[in-house]
C-alpha positions as CSV (number, residue, x, y, z in Angstrom):
1,M,129.4,134.2,108.9
2,S,127.6,135.8,106.0
3,G,130.0,134.0,103.6
4,V,129.3,130.7,105.1
5,I,125.5,130.7,105.2
6,P,125.0,130.8,101.4
7,A,127.5,127.9,100.9
8,M,125.6,125.8,103.4
9,A,122.2,126.7,101.9
10,S,123.4,125.6,98.4
11,E,124.4,122.1,99.6
12,P,121.8,119.3,99.2
13,T,120.1,118.6,102.5
14,P,119.6,115.0,103.7
15,V,115.9,115.4,103.0
16,D,116.6,115.5,99.3
17,V,118.2,112.0,99.2
18,P,115.9,109.4,100.7
19,P,113.1,109.6,98.1
20,V,115.6,108.7,95.3
21,A,117.1,105.9,97.4
22,D,113.6,104.6,98.3
23,E,112.6,104.5,94.6
24,L,115.8,102.5,93.7
25,V,115.2,100.0,96.5
26,A,111.6,99.7,95.6
27,S,112.4,99.2,92.0
28,G,115.0,96.5,92.9
29,A,112.5,94.8,95.2
30,W,109.8,94.7,92.5
31,Q,112.3,93.3,90.0
32,R,113.4,90.6,92.4
33,M,109.8,89.6,93.1
34,G,109.1,89.5,89.4
35,D,112.1,87.2,88.9
36,Y,110.9,84.9,91.7
37,L,107.4,84.9,90.1
38,E,108.8,84.0,86.7
39,L,110.7,81.1,88.2
40,T,107.4,79.5,89.3
41,K,106.1,79.4,85.7
42,P,102.8,81.0,86.7
43,R,100.9,80.2,83.5
44,I,101.6,76.5,83.9
45,A,100.8,76.7,87.6
46,V,97.4,78.1,87.0
47,L,96.4,75.1,84.8
48,V,97.9,72.7,87.4
49,L,95.9,74.2,90.2
50,F,92.8,74.2,88.2
51,T,93.2,70.4,87.7
52,V,93.6,70.0,91.5
53,M,90.3,71.8,92.1
54,A,88.6,69.9,89.3
55,G,89.8,66.6,90.8
56,G,88.3,67.5,94.2
57,V,84.9,68.6,92.7
58,I,84.6,65.6,90.4
59,A,85.5,63.2,93.3
60,D,82.7,64.5,95.5
61,G,80.2,65.9,93.1
62,G,80.7,69.5,94.3
63,R,79.9,68.6,97.9
64,A,83.5,68.7,99.1
65,D,84.6,70.9,102.0
66,V,85.6,74.1,100.2
67,R,88.2,74.9,102.9
68,L,89.8,71.5,102.5
69,L,90.0,71.9,98.8
70,V,91.5,75.4,99.1
71,H,94.2,74.0,101.4
72,A,94.9,71.3,98.8
73,V,95.3,73.9,96.1
74,I,97.6,76.0,98.3
75,G,99.8,73.0,99.3
76,T,100.0,71.8,95.7
77,A,100.9,75.3,94.5
78,L,103.9,75.4,96.8
79,V,105.1,71.9,95.7
80,A,104.5,72.7,92.0
81,C,106.3,76.0,92.3
82,G,109.2,74.3,93.9
83,A,109.4,71.8,91.1
84,S,109.3,74.5,88.5
85,I,112.1,76.4,90.2
86,L,114.4,73.4,90.5
87,N,113.7,72.4,86.9
88,Q,115.2,75.8,85.9
89,V,118.1,75.4,88.3
90,N,118.9,72.0,86.8
91,E,118.4,73.2,83.2
92,R,120.1,76.6,83.5
93,H,122.9,75.6,81.0
94,S,120.5,74.3,78.3
95,D,118.1,77.2,79.0
96,A,121.0,79.6,78.2
97,L,121.3,78.0,74.7
98,M,117.7,78.3,73.8
99,N,116.1,81.5,72.5
100,R,112.8,80.7,74.3
101,T,114.5,80.4,77.7
102,A,117.7,82.4,77.5
103,R,116.2,85.4,79.3
104,R,115.0,83.5,82.3
105,P,116.2,84.8,85.7
106,I,118.8,82.0,86.3
107,P,120.6,81.9,82.9
108,T,120.8,85.7,82.9
109,G,122.3,85.8,86.4
110,R,119.4,87.7,88.0
111,V,118.9,84.8,90.4
112,A,121.8,82.7,91.5
113,P,121.4,78.9,91.2
114,T,122.0,78.4,94.9
115,E,119.3,80.9,95.7
116,G,117.0,79.2,93.3
117,A,117.7,75.8,94.8
118,I,116.9,77.1,98.3
119,L,113.7,78.6,97.1
120,G,112.7,75.4,95.2
121,Y,113.4,72.9,98.0
122,G,112.0,75.3,100.6
123,A,108.7,75.6,98.7
124,A,108.4,71.9,98.1
125,V,109.1,71.0,101.8
126,V,106.7,73.7,103.1
127,G,104.0,72.6,100.6
128,T,104.3,68.9,101.5
129,V,104.2,69.6,105.2
130,Y,101.2,71.9,104.6
131,L,99.3,69.1,102.9
132,V,100.1,66.6,105.6
133,L,98.9,68.9,108.4
134,L,95.9,70.6,106.8
135,V,94.7,68.1,104.2
136,N,95.8,64.4,104.5
137,L,98.7,62.1,104.1
138,L,97.6,60.7,100.8
139,S,97.3,64.0,99.0
140,A,100.8,65.0,100.4
141,A,102.2,61.6,99.1
142,V,100.8,62.2,95.6
143,A,102.2,65.7,95.5
144,L,105.6,64.6,96.7
145,A,105.7,61.7,94.2
146,S,104.9,64.2,91.4
147,F,107.7,66.5,92.6
148,I,110.3,63.6,92.8
149,L,109.4,62.2,89.3
150,Y,109.5,65.6,87.7
151,V,112.7,67.0,89.2
152,F,114.9,63.9,89.6
153,I,113.7,61.6,86.8
154,Y,112.0,63.5,84.0
155,T,114.3,66.5,83.9
156,P,117.6,64.6,83.5
157,M,115.9,62.1,81.1
158,K,115.4,64.9,78.6
159,R,119.0,64.6,77.7
160,V,118.9,60.8,77.3
161,T,115.8,59.8,75.3
162,A,112.9,61.2,73.4
163,L,110.7,59.0,75.6
164,N,111.1,61.6,78.4
165,T,107.7,62.8,77.4
166,V,106.1,59.6,78.6
167,I,108.0,59.9,81.9
168,G,107.0,63.6,82.3
169,A,103.4,62.9,81.6
170,I,103.1,60.8,84.8
171,P,103.8,63.5,87.3
172,G,102.0,65.9,85.0
173,A,98.8,63.9,85.5
174,F,99.1,63.7,89.3
175,P,97.7,67.1,90.3
176,P,94.0,66.2,89.8
177,L,94.7,63.1,92.0
178,V,95.8,65.4,94.8
179,G,92.4,67.1,94.7
180,W,90.7,63.7,94.6
181,A,92.7,62.4,97.5
182,A,92.0,65.5,99.5
183,V,88.3,65.1,99.5
184,R,88.0,61.3,99.3
185,G,91.1,60.1,101.2
186,S,91.3,57.1,98.7
187,F,91.1,56.4,95.0
188,S,88.5,54.6,92.8
189,I,88.3,53.6,89.1
190,D,87.0,57.1,88.2
191,A,90.3,58.6,89.6
192,L,92.1,56.4,87.0
193,W,90.0,57.9,84.2
194,L,90.8,61.3,85.4
195,F,94.5,60.5,85.6
196,L,94.4,59.0,82.1
197,L,92.6,62.0,80.6
198,V,95.4,64.4,81.7
199,F,98.1,61.8,81.0
200,F,97.1,61.3,77.3
201,W,96.2,64.9,76.7
202,Q,99.8,65.9,77.4
203,F,101.3,64.1,74.4
204,P,99.7,66.2,71.6
205,H,100.1,69.3,73.7
206,F,103.8,68.8,74.3
207,F,104.6,67.4,70.8
208,A,103.2,70.7,69.4
209,I,105.5,72.7,71.7
210,A,108.4,70.5,70.8
211,W,107.7,71.0,67.1
212,L,107.6,74.8,67.5
213,Y,110.9,74.9,69.4
214,R,112.6,71.9,67.9
215,D,115.7,73.9,66.8
216,D,116.0,75.3,70.3
217,Y,115.8,71.8,71.8
218,A,118.3,70.4,69.4
219,R,120.8,73.3,70.0
220,A,120.5,72.6,73.8
221,G,121.0,68.8,73.4
222,L,117.5,67.9,74.6
223,R,116.1,64.8,73.1
224,M,112.6,65.6,72.0
225,L,110.6,63.7,69.4
226,P,110.7,66.3,66.6
227,T,114.4,67.0,66.9
228,T,115.3,64.0,64.7
229,R,114.4,63.3,61.1
230,L,112.5,60.1,62.0
231,G,110.9,62.0,65.0
232,R,109.6,64.8,62.7
233,R,107.8,62.2,60.6
234,M,106.4,60.5,63.6
235,T,105.2,63.6,65.5
236,G,101.9,64.0,63.6
237,W,101.1,60.3,63.9
238,Q,101.7,60.4,67.6
239,M,99.5,63.4,68.0
240,V,96.6,61.7,66.2
241,S,97.1,58.4,68.0
242,F,96.9,60.0,71.4
243,C,93.9,62.0,70.4
244,L,92.1,58.8,69.4
245,V,93.0,57.2,72.7
246,L,91.3,60.1,74.5
247,F,87.9,59.1,73.1
248,P,87.5,55.8,75.1
249,V,89.2,57.4,78.1
250,T,86.7,60.3,78.3
251,L,83.7,58.0,77.5
252,A,84.6,55.5,80.2
253,P,83.1,57.6,83.1
254,V,79.9,57.7,81.1
255,M,79.9,53.9,80.7
256,T,80.4,53.4,84.5
257,S,77.6,55.9,85.2
258,S,79.9,58.3,87.1
259,A,79.2,61.0,84.4
260,G,76.3,61.6,82.1
261,R,75.1,63.4,79.0
262,I,77.1,66.6,79.5
263,L,80.4,64.8,79.4
264,L,79.3,62.5,76.7
265,V,78.3,65.3,74.3
266,G,81.3,67.5,75.3
267,S,83.8,64.7,74.9
268,I,82.7,64.0,71.3
269,I,82.6,67.6,70.2
270,L,85.8,68.7,71.8
271,G,87.5,65.4,70.9
272,L,86.6,65.8,67.2
273,Q,87.8,69.4,67.2
274,F,91.1,68.4,68.9
275,L,91.5,65.4,66.5
276,G,90.8,67.7,63.5
277,F,93.7,70.0,64.3
278,C,96.0,67.0,64.8
279,L,95.0,65.5,61.5
280,A,95.6,68.8,59.8
281,F,99.1,68.9,61.2
282,L,99.7,65.2,60.2
283,M,98.8,66.0,56.6
284,Q,100.9,69.1,56.4
285,P,103.3,69.8,59.3
286,S,103.9,73.5,59.8
287,R,104.4,76.1,62.5
288,I,100.9,77.5,62.2
289,R,99.3,74.1,62.3
290,A,101.4,73.1,65.4
291,K,100.1,76.3,67.0
292,Y,96.6,75.3,66.2
293,V,97.2,72.0,67.9
294,L,98.7,73.8,70.9
295,W,95.8,76.3,71.2
296,S,93.3,73.5,70.7
297,S,94.9,71.5,73.6
298,L,94.6,74.5,75.9
299,V,90.9,74.7,75.2
300,Y,90.3,70.9,75.3
301,L,91.5,70.0,78.8
302,P,89.9,72.9,80.8
303,M,86.6,72.4,79.0
304,M,86.6,68.7,79.5
305,L,87.2,69.2,83.2
306,I,84.5,71.8,83.5
307,L,82.0,69.6,81.7
308,W,82.9,66.7,84.0
309,M,82.5,68.9,87.1
310,L,79.1,70.0,85.9
311,D,78.1,66.5,85.3
312,S,79.3,65.3,88.7
313,M,77.5,68.2,90.5
314,K,74.3,67.5,88.5
315,G,74.4,63.9,89.5
316,A,75.0,64.8,93.2
317,S,72.0,67.3,93.3
């Protein structure tokens, strides 16, 4: 017996194993959650959800039911996340060819395409039903239309024509209308100006991105404006043209008295700043100037929406 006891004492006891196993399981679970989060494109989602909230505030001058608006944001978040996931499922082969996207969860095999499809469709269905039940039918219809256009029309058109940006800008401008529909239950002429603001803003924004990653897009066979010789020459002109269109669009609410001095002054200052960066790119296209256009666009839209919200709340007080 004395010879057996030391041997038994030297063997690892079951108590020594579970902590290591638990750490591995926890690490794998966190990695999986991180992959799922990456599939939703959280940085884009934040801007999308901000436009939903802005649409609701502008529509009702800050007097909207906060709970209703929160429900609109949650429902739209689910639909938007579903669209982002399915976009990556559908583009997994081209993503694998681009340096910018090759390390995404689906091209690397960390998430299976079937798994991504289930998550994407599941999120979109749950989000749409959520909006129907807790907001209203119109907001759900707008969110669903945005999902369909983005996943089934815009995404495949990226391989067909450089005009895909025009198609993609339509669902991209729908989120603020979800917020508007949530609090109003209908649309007015001011909802059109809000839609056009986000619609036209997207062109300089996405042309800057397309310029920065034009080699990636060309390698993957995606038809973006700067991937062709003629398109590269046209990119700067397109940026400037759409920046100029933004001036009358942002001044229209002032002319119809639905906004006032805050939006008027802000639209001129921010518009000139945005236009200046686009003109600089037009005169000398380069990566750094494309980045300036991109950064400027990321300042322009949130600030314009904030100023419009402030103006609408001031008018309602």
